[in-house]
N, C-alpha and C positions, 0 to 999 in steps of 0.2 A: 389733537384733532386737526383745528387747520393744517398742518402742516399734510396731513392724511388727506386732506381736500384737495391739496394743490395739486398732489401727486396723481389722482387718480387718471386712467387711463387704458389699461386693457379691458374694466368694464364697459367703458363707452364705447368700444371698438364691438363686444359683445350686444351692447344694446344697440347699435346703429344696425349689425349684420343682421340681428333678428327681427329688427323692425320692416319687415319687408312688404308685398303686395298682400301676400293672405290674411297678415294683420291688419292691415288698415282696411280690405274688402272684408274679412269677419267682422271685424266690429261695427263698419257701415251697414253692414246687413243687419245685424242688432240692433243697431241704433235706430235704422229705417223702420223695423218690423216694433220692436218695443219699447222705442222712446228711451229712458235715461235708467229702466228696471233694473237692467242687467250689467250696471254698471260697478257691482260687488263682483262679477264673474271676472272683471280683468283685473281689480287688487288680489284675488286668489291667485290666479295667471303671475302674477308679477309674485307673488310670494312663494308659489310653488317653484317655480325657475331660480329663484335667488337661493334656496336651501337647495335645490339640486348643483349648481354652480358653486356653491358656498362648500357643497361635501367634496366636491370633482378639487378644488384648492387644497381642502384640508388633507386629502389624501395626499397630492403631490409635494406638499410643503412638507407632511408629516415625513414621507418616504424617501423624496428624493427623488422618482420616478411617477412618469407619467402615468393617467389611467390607465391607457392601452398597454402600458407595460405589465400594470397591475393585473388587466385581464389574461393576457397572453401566459404570464410564467409563475400567478397564482391562483387559476381560477380553471377550469375544464375547458378545453379546446375548443370545444362549441361554441362558447360565449364570445370568442375573437371570430373565430371562422363565421357565424351569423351575423355578425356587426361588419365583418368586412362586406360579405356578399351585400349585405342593407346598404353599405357605403358607396358601393358600386350603382346601385338601382337609385340610390338617391341622390347622388351626385347626378346623373342625366336630366331625371325630372327633373330637380330642381333648377339644374342650369338651366334647361331649356324654358320653364316656367318664369325665370328669372330674365331671360332673353327677352320675351315676347313681353313683360311687365315694361322692361326699358323702355321698348318699342315704341310701347302705348303711349308710357306717360311723354317721352320725346317727339312723340308724332302729336299728340295733343295740344304741345307748347309750340311745337314748329313743323305743321304740316307739309311741308314742302320736299321732304322725304318718308318713304313708306314705315308700315310700324316694322315690317322685316328688317329694310334698310337700316333702320336706327338701332333695333338691337342688336345687328351685327357689328354696329361700329363702337355700341358699349361695350361688347364684350372682347373687340379687339384691342380699344381702350383700356379696360379694366386688365386684361393679360400684360399688356407692355408696363403698366405703373407698376404691375404686381413685380414684373420679370426685372423690371430694372430700377426698382424703390427695394427700401429697408422699410424693417416694420416704424420706427419713430416717424417715418414719411407716414405711413397709412393711420396712425394715431393721429398725427394732425390733421390729415384729411378727414379723419371720422367724427372729430371734436366739430371741427368745421359743419359736416354735413348735418351733425344732431343739431347742431345747435339751429341752424337754417332751417330744420324739418321741426322742429320741435316751436323756434319763432311763429312761423306760417301758420301752423295748426292750431296754435294756442290763439293768435289773431283772428283766424275763422271762427273757431268756437264761441270767441266774444262777440263778433259780430252776429251770431244768433243764438245767443244764450239763453237757454230757458228758465223757467222757475228754480232759483237757486237750493230751495228746499226738497223740490225735486232730484235735483243732483245727489244731495248729502242723502237723500233716503234711498236712493238707487245704488249708493256707495255701500252704506251701514247696514242695511236692512234687504236679504237674501229675498228675491220674489223670482219663483220657478213658475212661468207661464205655463198651459197645459200643453203646449205644443213646442215650449221652449228649449227640450231638454238638449236635444243636439246642437242648438245654439249657444246654449251654456260650455259642452263640452268643446265646443268648436274655438269657443273665446279662451278659455280655459288652456288648452292645448296649443294654441295657436301664438300667446303673447310669449315673445321673448324668444322662440326659435328652437330647434330642436337640438338634430345633430351640431349646428354650431356652437353649443353648449361645451364640447368637448375641445374645441380650439381654443377656448378660454386659459387652459393651462400650458398651451404653446405659448400665449401672447403675454402672460406672467413671467414665464420663462425670459422672454426678450426683454422684460423690464427690469430683470435681476432680481426679481421675488421667488428666491429658492431656499429660505430656511423656516423654520417654524416659526420664528419672530416675525415673520412677514404677516401671520395669519390676520392680523389687527388691521394692515393697509389693508389685506383684499376685501374682507369684511364691508369696510367702508367703500371701497370701487364699487364692490358687487351692489351693494345697499344704494349707492347714488344711480347706478346702472338700470335698476330695475324702478325707481323710484321714478327717473325719465320716462321708462319702459313704460309705467302705470298709466303717468299724467300722457302720455300720448295716445294711448288707447281710449283713456276717459274722453279726450279731447275730440277722437274722430266720431266715436260714438253719440257725443254731444252735437257735433256737425250735422251728422245723419238726423239726427233725432229732429233736428231744429228746421230743415230743408226739407224732406220728404221727398228722396229722389224716386224719380219716376221709373229706373231701374233699381232692383235689389237684390239681382245675383249676378254672377259671371265676372268677366273683365270689365265691362262696361260699367260698373257700380260706381268705380272713382271718377270717371267721367262723367256720371248722372249727378254725381254730388257736387261734382265741378258746377255743370250748369244749373242746378238750382242754386247755388251760390249765387252766380253771376244774377239771376231773374230776379234775388231777395235784395243782395248787397250790391250789386254791381259788377264793373269788371274785375275791381282789387279782389271780390269774394273768388272768381275763378282762377285769377294767375296765382292769389296766394294758395290755394289748394291742390293745383297741378304743380305748382314750384315743391311742395312737401310732397306730392306724390311721386316723384321725380326724386327727391332727395331720400325719400327713403329707399325706394327698388333700387337706386345705382347704388347707394351706399351700403345697402344688403349684398349685390351683386360683389362690389368689392371684398367686403368681409369673406364673402364665402370662397372666391377667387385666391386670396392668401393666406384663409385660414384652413381650409380644407386638404389641400397638398399635405401641410404637415403632417395630418392623422395618416395619410396614406405612405409617406414617407416614414412615417414612424412604424408602420407596419412591415412596411419592407426590412426597417433594420433590424428589428426584433426577429423576424424567421431570418435574417442571413448570419447575422453577428452571432455570438456564443450568449448562452442565458446566463444572465446578471449583470450584461455588460450595462453601463448606463445609457440611454436614449438621447443622444445629443444631435438632433434632427435639423438640419440643414436646409434654409431654403434655397441654397446654391447647388444642392444636390441633383442630382440626374431623376430620382424617384419624385422630386418635390417637383423639378420642372416638366416631369411628362404626366405626372398628374395633371397638373396646371394647366397642359395643352388638353387635355381629355376634358377638363369642365369649361374651355373657353369655345374650342373648336366645335366635336361631332354635334352636339346639341344644337348649335347653330343653323348646320346646314341639313340635321334630319330631320327635323322638327318639323322644316319648312314643307317638305311633301309628303312625309307621311304622318299618319296619326299615331299617337301611344298605340300597340297592342294591347288586346285586351289582357293578355296574362299580365303583362306589365304593368298595368295599372293596380289590378290585384295584388299582385306581389308587392309591391310597392306600399299600397293600402294597407296592407295587413302587416308587413316587416316593418312601416312606421307607426302603427300603433302599439306594436308590441314595444319600442325601442323606450321609451319614456317611461314606463313600471318596471320594465326590466333595469335601467338605469338607477332608479330610485331604490328597487331591491338589492342591486350588486353595492349600491353605497351604502344602505342599512348594512350589510353584512361587511365589506372591507371596514368600513371606518368603525366598526365596534369591536374590532382584533387589536386588543391593547400590544399582541405580540408584534402587530404590523406598523402600528400608527402610534404608539406610546401615548404622551401626553395627549394629545392632539386627538383622542378618540372621541367619539360622538357624546352631548351632553343630552340631557332630557329633551331641551327645546329641539336640537337637532333632529333626534329620534324621532318627535312628534311631528316635526314638518315633512320628515322622507315617508313617515308611516301614510301621514294625510295625501303626501303626493302618491304615493303605491298604490293607495285605495280610488283616488280620483283619476289617475289618469287609469288603471283596474277597468273602471267603469266605462273609459273613453274606450278603451279596445275592446271589452264587448258589445259598446254600440256600433263599432267600425266593423266588426266582425258580423252583427247583425247587417249593418247596410252592405254591407260586401256579397253578404249571402241573398240577401234580396233583391240586390241590381244583378246579379251575373248566374243567377239560377232560374231554368225556365220556369216560367208561370202555368 
């Protein structure tokens, strides 16, 4: 076990990538509105994302093929085509949001440059680091980032720590406020990323974990990742509950929390939280810039190569680098001059809500086919967690569809 703990790495990358501005803001909003009452939702979200990522690793280590290969060659074409369309939308919208978030975080720390200028610089820096670096460098950087963000956020949480009995109750006793359903779904859905889960398969391959015997190492890796993810979300919620920020919606939420920390504990609170905010959003950007092009390059390879050819996606390939440029450059310029069209917002919202229950359902189906995964077929615990994920994310989908319908239909 000690040796496995020393070898953790891809899980740290997936944790640092999944902990972005959206997670921080969702947890902050919930903490500001409901105190520590919804801490249990962070725990549930971390467990559900662990189950999904464990299922992905199970498939890849059992079959020697990526999850995307399984979708392309073993399932109806509509599955991979749908995901490809969603990937293009997700990439553009999320890249734009990350550029804006890194700009906001850096501008709060050093206001000499505008939010847009800082965002563009971060996008270009991430582009250069990914283009010129190797996975080992990314993993090392992510360990530093997650260590930094975890340290500063835990310090902030301790500075404003409320009653510890309330914290334990909030973590262990589900409490559902009358108007809190959407916030609960937002926390569960936001903890630990979405599409970036798929990147884990490429990162464990970079580490050389390719055999069924590596499943134990992968579980330890993911357990450490989602333990950190859950503790981070809990700490942020505790901070927001302790400082009661004046702004509890939108991108100004994080800055509002930082200002309130400054008024309560002094400049150290402000700087700690802003450094943690910057670490979260820039590490998320770095992970997305490095990991998501693997998915696109895998698509290209699966549709160009003859069926059954094993995927050996390279981060030096034309497809990988071309998609990296698509992530880093167009959103940086377009989102400054035009707002996202209504149709894109609708498509992204609906497609994104469909993705998580689709992933859970497909893993239930694929990982229970003994002829496909042999001895790594799902056990009772895995099936229970995946079924729970399917139900929870299915409810989130229903809530999202209702919200979209209400927002974009004439009154």
